[in-house]
C-alpha positions as CSV (number, residue, x, y, z in Angstrom):
1,M,1.1,-159.3,3.4
2,A,2.6,-162.0,5.0
3,L,1.1,-164.5,2.1
4,G,2.7,-162.4,-0.2
5,A,0.7,-159.4,-1.5
6,D,2.2,-156.6,-2.9
7,P,2.1,-153.9,-0.2
8,S,0.9,-151.3,-2.9
9,V,-2.0,-153.5,-3.5
10,A,-2.5,-154.6,-0.1
11,W,-2.8,-150.8,1.4
12,S,-4.9,-149.8,-1.3
13,L,-8.6,-149.5,-1.7
14,P,-10.3,-152.8,-3.5
15,P,-11.2,-151.8,-7.2
16,D,-14.9,-152.8,-6.6
17,W,-14.6,-149.7,-3.9
18,P,-16.6,-146.5,-5.4
19,P,-15.0,-143.9,-6.8
20,G,-14.6,-140.8,-4.3
21,S,-16.1,-142.4,-1.5
22,A,-12.7,-142.7,0.5
23,D,-12.4,-139.4,2.7
24,A,-9.1,-137.7,3.1
25,H,-7.8,-139.3,6.2
26,L,-8.3,-143.0,4.6
27,D,-6.5,-142.1,1.9
28,A,-3.5,-140.7,4.0
29,L,-3.2,-143.8,6.3
30,L,-3.0,-145.9,3.1
31,R,-0.4,-143.7,1.9
32,L,1.3,-143.8,5.1
33,A,1.2,-147.6,5.0
34,R,2.4,-147.8,1.7
35,R,5.6,-145.7,2.4
36,S,6.1,-147.9,5.5
37,A,6.2,-150.7,3.6
38,S,8.4,-150.0,0.7
39,S,11.2,-147.9,2.7
40,G,10.9,-149.4,6.2
41,A,9.7,-146.1,7.9
42,A,8.3,-146.3,11.1
43,L,4.3,-146.3,11.0
44,A,3.5,-144.7,14.3
45,D,4.5,-141.6,14.0
46,G,2.9,-140.7,11.1
47,V,-0.6,-142.4,12.3
48,A,-0.1,-140.3,15.5
49,A,0.0,-137.4,13.4
50,L,-2.7,-138.4,11.3
51,A,-5.2,-139.1,14.6
52,A,-4.1,-135.4,15.5
53,Q,-5.4,-134.0,12.4
54,S,-8.3,-135.7,12.5
55,R,-9.2,-134.6,15.9
56,H,-8.2,-131.4,14.7
57,D,-10.6,-131.3,11.8
58,A,-13.6,-132.9,13.6
59,T,-13.2,-130.1,16.2
60,H,-13.2,-127.3,13.5
61,T,-16.0,-129.2,11.7
62,A,-18.2,-129.1,15.1
63,T,-17.2,-125.7,16.1
64,A,-18.2,-124.5,12.5
65,A,-21.5,-126.4,12.8
66,A,-22.4,-125.3,16.5
67,Q,-21.6,-121.5,15.2
68,R,-23.9,-121.7,12.3
69,A,-26.9,-123.0,14.6
70,G,-26.4,-120.1,17.0
71,Y,-24.3,-121.2,19.7
């Protein structure tokens, strides 16, 4: 971005990225970064909330897998 790249391009997946291969958390992070770049909003709070959601999702997934395995 310091070299003049447009934030909407700099904070997007590369054009050759396989469609559908990015997970929801990566998409959310890129949206946060684009929003921050265009509005000047702080990125840290959004990233902290996204990290908390990611941890919650991972815990939920692991718990569900353990229950299916009989633990």
